[in-house]
C-alpha positions as CSV (number, residue, x, y, z in Angstrom):
1,M,0.0,0.0,0.0
2,L,1.4,3.4,-1.0
3,N,1.1,6.5,1.1
4,N,1.9,10.2,0.7
5,E,5.1,10.4,2.7
6,N,8.0,9.4,0.4
7,S,5.6,7.0,-1.5
8,A,6.7,4.2,0.8
9,L,5.0,1.0,1.8
10,T,3.2,0.6,5.1
11,L,5.8,0.1,7.9
12,Y,5.6,-2.8,10.3
13,W,7.8,-3.5,13.4
14,D,10.0,-6.0,11.5
15,A,11.1,-3.2,9.1
16,S,13.6,-1.8,11.5
17,F,15.9,-0.2,8.9
18,A,13.0,1.4,7.0
19,I,11.6,2.8,10.3
20,A,15.0,4.0,11.3
21,M,15.4,5.9,8.0
22,R,12.0,7.4,8.4
23,L,12.8,8.6,11.9
24,K,16.2,9.9,10.8
25,S,14.4,11.9,8.2
26,R,11.7,13.2,10.6
27,F,14.1,14.0,13.4
28,P,17.4,14.9,11.8
29,N,18.7,16.9,14.8
30,E,18.1,14.3,17.5
31,T,21.1,13.3,19.5
32,L,20.6,9.5,19.9
33,E,22.6,9.5,23.2
34,H,19.5,11.3,24.6
35,V,16.8,9.2,22.9
36,S,15.1,6.5,24.9
37,L,13.4,3.4,23.7
38,N,10.1,4.9,24.8
39,D,10.9,8.0,22.6
40,I,11.5,5.6,19.6
41,Y,8.2,3.8,20.4
42,Q,6.2,7.0,20.6
43,W,7.7,8.3,17.4
44,V,7.2,5.1,15.4
45,I,3.5,4.7,16.3
46,T,2.9,8.3,15.2
47,L,4.5,7.8,11.8
48,P,1.8,8.3,9.1
49,D,2.9,5.1,7.3
50,F,3.1,2.9,10.4
51,G,0.5,0.2,10.1
52,D,1.4,-2.4,12.7
53,D,-0.2,-3.1,16.1
54,P,1.6,-0.8,18.6
55,E,1.2,-3.6,21.3
56,M,3.3,-6.0,19.3
57,V,6.5,-4.2,20.0
58,N,9.3,-5.5,22.3
59,D,12.7,-4.1,23.4
60,D,14.5,-6.1,20.8
61,L,12.6,-4.5,18.0
62,L,13.1,-1.0,19.5
63,H,16.9,-1.8,19.9
64,A,17.1,-2.9,16.3
65,I,15.5,0.4,15.1
66,Y,17.9,2.4,17.4
67,Q,20.9,0.5,16.1
68,D,19.9,0.9,12.4
69,W,19.4,4.7,13.0
70,Y,22.7,5.0,14.9
71,E,24.6,3.2,12.1
72,E,23.2,5.7,9.5
73,I,23.9,8.9,11.4
74,D,26.8,10.2,9.4
75,K,25.4,9.1,6.1
76,P,23.5,11.6,3.9
């Protein structure tokens, strides 16, 4: 399913890299050292193209999103 933001597919929890890239785009000035897993959770569930069940998350999924985002910090 396509949406308006970047013409991307609907995001689900297992798409950690895609979610991380969307968060990186939406929050380009965030310092990840000050970002909590709860922050990531709240931001993900408010993404317009997020379509998964918010209650299906766990810390491993949030850590994966954080790690993917962290690894892409210095990349354009």
